[in-house]
N, C-alpha and C positions, 0 to 999 in steps of 0.2 A: 563334082556331079560322083567323089567321092565324097569329103564333106558332107556332102548333102543325105551319103548316103550313113556317111559317121557317125550326125547326126543324129538320125533318122532310128541308125539300133542302138545309139543313147537315151532317147527318147523310151521308144521298147521295154530297158531296163528299168525302167523308172515307173514302170505307170504297173496296174495292179497285174498286168495279163503279167508283168513274169515274179509279180510274186506269190502269184497261181503255178506258174514251172517252176517256179522251187519249192511246189504243196512236198511231200513227199520225206522231208530230209531229214533221213532216222539219226531217234538220237534214244544211246543205251540209260534206263535211269536203275541206281539201287537206292532204295532210298526203306526204314523203315515199314512193316507192312499196315501197322496201324496209325502212320504219317497221313489226318489231312489237308495241313497247310501238304501236302508233298503230292496229294492225290489232285489239291488246288491248281495248286504249276501243273503237272499234265495235261489238268483239262486248259489252263494257257499257251499251253504249247501243242496242243489238238489245234485248240479253235487257232492258231491260224499258220498251217499248212504241219508241220511236225509228227510223221511216226514216229508210237513209242515204245521202246520194250521194255517194259518195268521186272526190275529187277529185287524182289519186297527178304533183302539181306542182309538188310543194312547197307552204311555207305565207308565204314570207314576203310574196309579195306581196302575197294577200287575209291578213297580219293588216296591211299598211300600210291597205290601202284599205277595210281594217274599227275602224280607225280604235285599234287597240291600242298600247301605245306599246310598243318592243324592250324595251327593264328588263324585261318584266316574256315573255319568249318563252319557250317552250316547240316543243318536236317534233309541231305541230297545232295547225289554227283549225278553228273548226267556226259554223259561222254559221244561229245558229233558234230563230224566233219577231225579227227584227227583232233581235235577242244576235251579239254575236260569244261567243265562245264561245276558250280560248284555253287549251291544256295537259291535262293529268290532272283537269278539270273532274270531279263525281262525279254522277251523274242524276239524283242525288236535289236535287244544287241546280241543278239543270237544273232540274226540273219548281220546287224551289220558286221559283227565274226571275223563270216562267212564268206564275205562281201568282199572285205576287205586282205584276211588272209596276213596279219603281223605274229613276225619270229614268239612263238610267246605257247606258256602250258595252255592259258583256257583263263578264263571269267570266275569272277567270287563275288560274288556277295556274303559277307559276311554277316553271321550269325540269320537272325528270323526280321529283317525291319515292319512297320506295319506299315502296309500297300503297298508294296513289293508286292507280283503274283502274287496269287498264292497264300497272301497274309494280308489281300480287300477286299473280305467275307465282309456277307452286315455284320456278324462281330462282333468290328469296330469300326463300327459307327462311322464309316466313310473317311476315316483319322486318317491321314498320310503322312508318314516321317520323311526327312528330303534319310538319304542315301545314295551309296556310291558301288557303280557295280569296276571290280578293278580287272585291268590286266595283269595279267601273272607271269611274269618274266622267265624265261625261261637256266633263269638262276633263282627263282622262287624272290623276286621281286618283286612289283605290285607298283605299277601307277593308274589313276582314274581314267579310265576308260568310257564311263557318260554320267553322268552325276545325270538326279533325278533330286527336285526339287521335294521339300514339302507339301502343306496345302496350312 
């Protein structure tokens, strides 16, 4: 009986209902007020259930305060669930981060890879470059957390 209940709970955790239950996860984003790709990334997050609060004050100070190394810089920085998010990190990777809760500063997609969320509009003609989402350790070191192939 206990095993059946645990299996039922595991199935529920993977269901679309569980994704909806996660809806409303708060994200704070620091960005330039004139950055269109940042706005597109915010739309990507809100379309996947996140509640986003935007600070149009630039992101350099936030990046430094949250512990993201300058070498991993991108055009926006966020904070979600105690983790820093730097750049065009897909919502799926953020959900995975919040599910797994590794001992880390957060995630980063350095630069602005074409095809990543926010860098995937019609302007790019469907182009998708390969890129990696990096897990930023507490020591500032990184490892690949999730890879996204190009097309």
